[in-house]
C-alpha positions as CSV (number, residue, x, y, z in Angstrom):
1,M,-33.2,-9.2,-13.2
2,I,-29.5,-8.7,-14.2
3,C,-28.1,-10.9,-11.5
4,E,-30.5,-13.8,-12.2
5,N,-28.7,-17.1,-11.4
6,R,-25.8,-16.2,-10.2
7,V,-24.6,-16.5,-6.7
8,A,-23.0,-13.7,-4.4
9,I,-21.2,-13.6,-1.4
10,I,-21.7,-10.0,0.6
11,T,-19.7,-9.4,3.3
12,G,-20.8,-7.1,6.7
13,A,-24.9,-7.8,5.5
14,G,-26.3,-7.9,8.4
15,R,-27.2,-4.4,8.4
16,G,-26.4,-0.7,6.8
17,L,-25.2,-1.0,3.0
18,G,-24.4,-4.9,2.8
19,R,-27.6,-5.8,3.8
20,A,-28.9,-3.1,1.2
21,H,-26.5,-5.2,-0.9
22,A,-28.3,-8.5,-0.5
23,L,-31.6,-7.1,-1.0
24,E,-30.7,-6.0,-4.3
25,F,-29.1,-8.7,-5.8
26,A,-31.7,-10.9,-4.5
27,R,-34.4,-8.8,-6.5
28,Q,-31.9,-8.7,-9.6
29,G,-32.4,-12.4,-9.4
30,A,-29.1,-13.9,-7.3
31,K,-28.8,-16.2,-4.8
32,V,-27.3,-14.4,-1.3
33,V,-24.5,-15.6,1.0
34,V,-25.2,-13.4,3.3
35,N,-21.9,-13.2,6.3
36,D,-21.7,-10.7,8.9
37,L,-20.0,-11.7,12.5
38,G,-22.7,-9.4,14.5
39,V,-20.6,-7.1,15.7
40,E,-20.8,-3.6,17.4
41,R,-20.2,-0.4,16.1
42,D,-16.5,-0.9,17.6
43,G,-16.1,-4.5,16.1
44,T,-16.8,-6.0,19.6
45,G,-19.2,-8.9,20.4
46,H,-20.4,-11.5,18.0
47,S,-24.4,-12.7,16.9
48,R,-26.0,-14.3,14.2
49,E,-29.1,-12.9,14.8
50,P,-28.3,-9.6,11.6
51,A,-27.3,-12.1,8.9
52,A,-29.8,-14.6,9.9
53,Q,-32.5,-12.1,9.8
54,V,-31.6,-10.9,6.3
55,A,-31.3,-14.1,5.2
56,E,-35.0,-14.7,6.3
57,E,-35.9,-11.6,4.6
58,I,-35.0,-12.8,0.9
59,R,-36.4,-16.0,1.8
60,D,-39.8,-14.2,2.7
61,L,-39.5,-12.4,-0.6
62,G,-38.9,-15.2,-3.2
63,G,-35.2,-15.3,-2.9
64,D,-32.8,-18.2,-1.8
65,S,-30.1,-17.3,0.9
66,V,-28.2,-18.9,3.3
67,A,-26.7,-16.5,6.5
68,A,-22.8,-17.2,7.2
69,T,-21.3,-15.7,10.4
70,G,-17.8,-16.9,10.2
71,D,-15.0,-13.7,10.4
72,I,-13.8,-13.8,7.3
73,S,-10.2,-11.9,8.5
74,T,-9.6,-15.0,9.5
75,T,-8.3,-17.9,7.1
76,E,-10.2,-20.4,8.3
77,G,-13.5,-18.6,8.1
78,A,-12.9,-16.7,4.9
79,A,-12.1,-20.1,3.5
80,D,-15.6,-21.5,5.0
81,L,-17.4,-18.6,3.6
82,I,-16.1,-19.6,-0.3
83,R,-17.0,-23.2,0.7
84,T,-21.2,-22.6,1.8
85,A,-21.3,-20.7,-1.5
86,L,-20.2,-23.4,-3.0
87,D,-22.0,-26.6,-1.5
88,T,-25.5,-24.4,-1.1
89,F,-25.4,-23.5,-4.6
90,G,-22.7,-25.0,-6.5
91,R,-21.0,-22.5,-8.1
92,L,-19.7,-18.8,-7.0
93,D,-20.3,-15.9,-9.1
94,V,-19.6,-12.6,-7.0
95,L,-17.5,-11.6,-4.2
96,V,-18.7,-7.9,-2.3
97,N,-16.3,-7.3,0.3
98,N,-18.0,-5.1,2.6
99,A,-17.6,-5.5,6.2
100,G,-15.7,-3.7,8.7
101,F,-15.8,-1.0,11.5
102,L,-14.2,1.7,13.2
103,R,-12.3,2.9,16.3
104,D,-11.7,6.7,15.4
105,R,-8.6,8.2,17.2
106,M,-6.3,11.0,16.4
107,L,-3.3,9.8,15.3
108,V,-1.1,10.5,18.5
109,N,-3.4,8.9,20.5
110,L,-3.9,5.8,18.1
111,T,-3.3,2.2,20.1
112,E,-1.4,-0.3,17.9
113,E,-4.3,-2.9,18.6
114,E,-6.8,0.1,17.3
115,W,-4.7,0.4,14.4
116,D,-4.5,-3.6,13.9
117,S,-8.0,-4.6,14.5
118,V,-9.0,-2.1,11.6
119,V,-6.4,-2.8,9.7
120,R,-7.3,-6.7,10.1
121,V,-11.0,-6.3,9.4
122,H,-10.9,-3.9,6.4
123,L,-8.1,-5.2,4.4
124,T,-7.2,-8.4,5.3
125,G,-10.4,-8.8,5.7
126,H,-11.1,-8.2,2.0
127,F,-7.9,-9.8,0.9
128,L,-8.4,-13.1,2.1
129,P,-12.1,-13.9,0.8
130,L,-10.4,-12.5,-2.2
131,K,-7.7,-15.4,-2.0
132,H,-10.0,-18.4,-1.9
133,A,-12.8,-16.9,-4.2
134,A,-9.7,-16.3,-6.7
135,T,-8.1,-19.8,-6.0
136,H,-11.7,-21.2,-7.0
137,W,-12.1,-19.5,-10.3
138,R,-8.6,-20.2,-11.0
139,S,-9.3,-23.5,-11.2
140,E,-12.4,-23.4,-12.8
141,A,-10.5,-21.4,-15.6
142,K,-8.2,-24.1,-16.1
143,A,-10.4,-27.1,-16.0
144,G,-11.9,-25.4,-19.1
145,R,-15.2,-24.5,-18.1
146,D,-16.2,-20.7,-18.2
147,V,-15.6,-18.1,-15.3
148,D,-17.3,-15.0,-15.3
149,A,-16.9,-13.4,-12.0
150,R,-17.0,-10.6,-10.1
151,V,-15.3,-8.8,-7.1
152,I,-16.6,-5.7,-6.1
153,N,-13.8,-4.3,-3.0
154,T,-15.4,-1.3,-0.8
155,S,-13.3,1.5,-0.4
156,S,-14.1,5.1,0.9
157,G,-13.2,8.6,0.7
158,A,-11.1,8.5,3.5
159,G,-8.7,6.4,1.7
160,L,-9.2,8.3,-1.6
161,L,-8.7,11.4,0.4
162,G,-7.5,10.9,3.8
163,S,-9.6,11.4,6.9
164,V,-9.1,13.7,9.8
165,G,-9.1,11.1,13.0
166,Q,-9.7,7.7,10.7
167,S,-5.8,7.2,10.3
168,N,-6.3,3.4,10.4
169,Y,-9.5,3.3,8.6
170,A,-8.1,5.4,5.6
171,A,-4.7,3.5,5.4
172,A,-6.7,0.4,5.5
173,K,-9.2,1.5,3.0
174,A,-6.4,2.9,0.6
175,G,-5.0,-0.6,0.5
176,S,-8.0,-2.2,-0.4
177,V,-7.9,0.2,-3.9
178,A,-4.2,-1.1,-4.5
179,L,-5.7,-4.5,-3.5
180,T,-8.8,-4.2,-6.3
181,L,-5.7,-2.7,-8.7
182,V,-3.5,-6.1,-8.3
183,A,-6.4,-8.3,-8.5
184,A,-8.1,-6.7,-11.5
185,A,-4.5,-7.4,-13.3
186,E,-3.9,-10.6,-12.0
187,L,-7.4,-12.6,-12.6
188,A,-8.2,-10.8,-16.0
189,R,-7.2,-14.3,-17.4
190,Y,-9.4,-16.2,-15.4
191,G,-12.4,-14.4,-16.2
192,V,-12.7,-12.3,-13.0
193,R,-13.0,-8.5,-13.0
194,V,-12.6,-6.6,-9.6
195,N,-13.7,-3.3,-8.8
196,A,-13.8,-1.1,-6.1
197,I,-16.1,1.7,-4.7
198,A,-16.3,4.4,-2.1
199,P,-19.8,4.7,-1.1
200,A,-21.7,7.5,1.0
201,A,-24.5,6.6,3.0
202,R,-26.2,6.3,6.5
203,T,-24.8,3.8,8.2
204,R,-23.6,2.7,11.7
205,M,-19.8,3.7,10.9
206,T,-21.4,7.4,9.4
207,E,-24.5,8.2,11.2
208,D,-22.8,9.9,14.3
209,L,-19.5,10.8,12.3
210,F,-21.4,12.7,10.0
211,A,-24.9,13.6,11.5
212,D,-26.0,16.8,10.0
213,T,-25.2,15.0,6.9
214,M,-26.6,11.6,7.3
215,A,-29.7,13.0,8.4
216,V,-33.2,11.5,6.9
217,P,-34.7,14.6,5.5
218,E,-37.6,16.0,6.8
219,N,-39.2,17.7,3.8
220,S,-37.8,15.9,0.6
221,T,-38.5,12.4,-1.3
222,F,-35.3,11.9,-1.8
223,D,-33.1,10.5,0.9
224,R,-29.7,11.0,-0.4
225,M,-27.7,9.0,2.3
226,D,-29.9,5.6,2.2
227,P,-27.5,3.1,1.8
228,A,-30.1,1.6,-0.7
229,N,-28.8,4.6,-3.5
230,V,-25.2,2.6,-3.4
231,S,-26.6,-1.1,-4.0
232,P,-27.8,-0.9,-7.9
233,L,-24.3,0.4,-9.3
234,V,-22.7,-2.6,-6.7
235,A,-25.3,-4.9,-8.1
236,W,-24.3,-4.1,-11.8
237,L,-20.7,-4.6,-11.5
238,G,-21.6,-7.9,-10.2
239,S,-23.3,-8.9,-13.3
240,S,-22.2,-10.0,-16.5
241,E,-23.2,-6.5,-17.6
242,S,-19.7,-5.1,-16.4
243,A,-17.9,-7.7,-18.6
244,K,-15.3,-4.8,-19.8
245,V,-14.8,-2.5,-16.8
246,T,-12.0,-3.6,-14.2
247,G,-10.0,-1.9,-12.5
248,R,-11.9,1.1,-11.7
249,V,-13.0,2.9,-8.2
250,F,-16.4,4.7,-8.3
251,E,-17.6,7.0,-5.8
252,V,-21.4,6.6,-5.0
253,D,-23.5,8.8,-3.1
254,G,-27.5,9.5,-3.8
255,G,-28.2,9.8,-7.3
256,R,-24.4,10.6,-8.0
257,I,-21.8,8.1,-9.5
258,C,-18.4,9.3,-10.2
259,V,-15.4,7.7,-12.0
260,M,-12.4,8.5,-9.8
261,E,-9.4,9.2,-10.7
262,G,-6.1,8.3,-8.5
263,Y,-2.6,8.5,-9.0
264,R,-1.9,9.7,-12.7
265,H,1.6,10.6,-13.7
266,G,1.9,14.5,-14.0
267,P,4.4,16.9,-14.6
268,A,7.9,15.8,-15.2
269,I,11.5,16.9,-15.7
270,D,13.8,14.3,-16.3
271,K,17.5,16.1,-16.5
272,G,19.1,12.8,-18.1
273,A,21.9,13.2,-14.9
274,R,21.9,12.8,-10.9
275,W,19.9,15.9,-9.6
276,H,22.1,18.2,-7.1
277,A,20.6,18.8,-3.9
278,D,20.3,22.3,-4.0
279,E,18.7,22.4,-7.5
280,I,15.6,20.3,-6.4
281,G,13.8,23.0,-4.6
282,A,13.1,24.9,-8.0
283,T,12.4,22.2,-9.8
284,I,10.3,20.7,-7.4
285,H,8.0,24.4,-6.9
286,T,7.7,24.7,-11.1
287,L,6.4,20.8,-11.3
288,L,3.8,21.3,-8.7
289,A,3.1,25.0,-10.7
290,G,1.6,22.7,-13.8
291,A,0.0,19.9,-11.6
292,A,-3.2,20.1,-9.8
293,P,-3.8,20.7,-6.3
294,P,-4.3,17.9,-3.7
295,E,-8.2,18.0,-2.6
296,P,-8.7,18.4,1.0
297,A,-8.9,15.5,3.6
298,Y,-12.0,15.3,5.2
299,G,-12.4,17.4,8.3
300,S,-9.4,19.2,7.8
């Protein structure tokens, strides 16, 4: 049990990937705070049942869990979530930011409210729990106590490559990668490791959008899109074994794990002086001829 005696918070843990993560952390010996607002696929509504059911499921398996149903995209909700872990279990070792919903629409039809709501849950809902968890861990480190903490943020192939009809979601998921890189650099001194995953699995957000890909196979012993396939990587990233891994993004689906290589310095030409506008065209074409072509956006 690679997470034995560790305390993990998983947001959006009432269904889908979050539920699978919560159960896997419990199987690996962690005490789990199950956070879920209990909303519908589009973010409407509110129910305590999903979080409570998963926490009960963990306890029925012999684990230790508590439900938390606050809105982690608000300062009060995020701070209360961290307090729940500390008040209930006396410590916090792992934060898995997973909560989210979709409001898909083509760019020209996307409303400001649809943009704001998706960015709020997928990006602000990563930032605020991370901020409050990091504040706790920094205080622990400054008090001379050992910190061996982990944060796993949830990005998406949409955030890494783009996705047609999902500009709000893709922008937020790209932002979560940048947040991961900054947090990994800033928090390393306090004993905190921060990584991100870009999972592909069958959830409420994908089972209709990618119906053929996400369908349960009829004649196979391996269901590649089962969300439980993603969770062992997340549990490992939350364990002490991942102490030398930080600032990384892993794409994961089925039995496949891929280290994503994002923006890196590619071909360059330095003239040593200011460029003239009529020189730019030939220069750019020379650079692009030596660069790797971009991968296509989903749905393009």
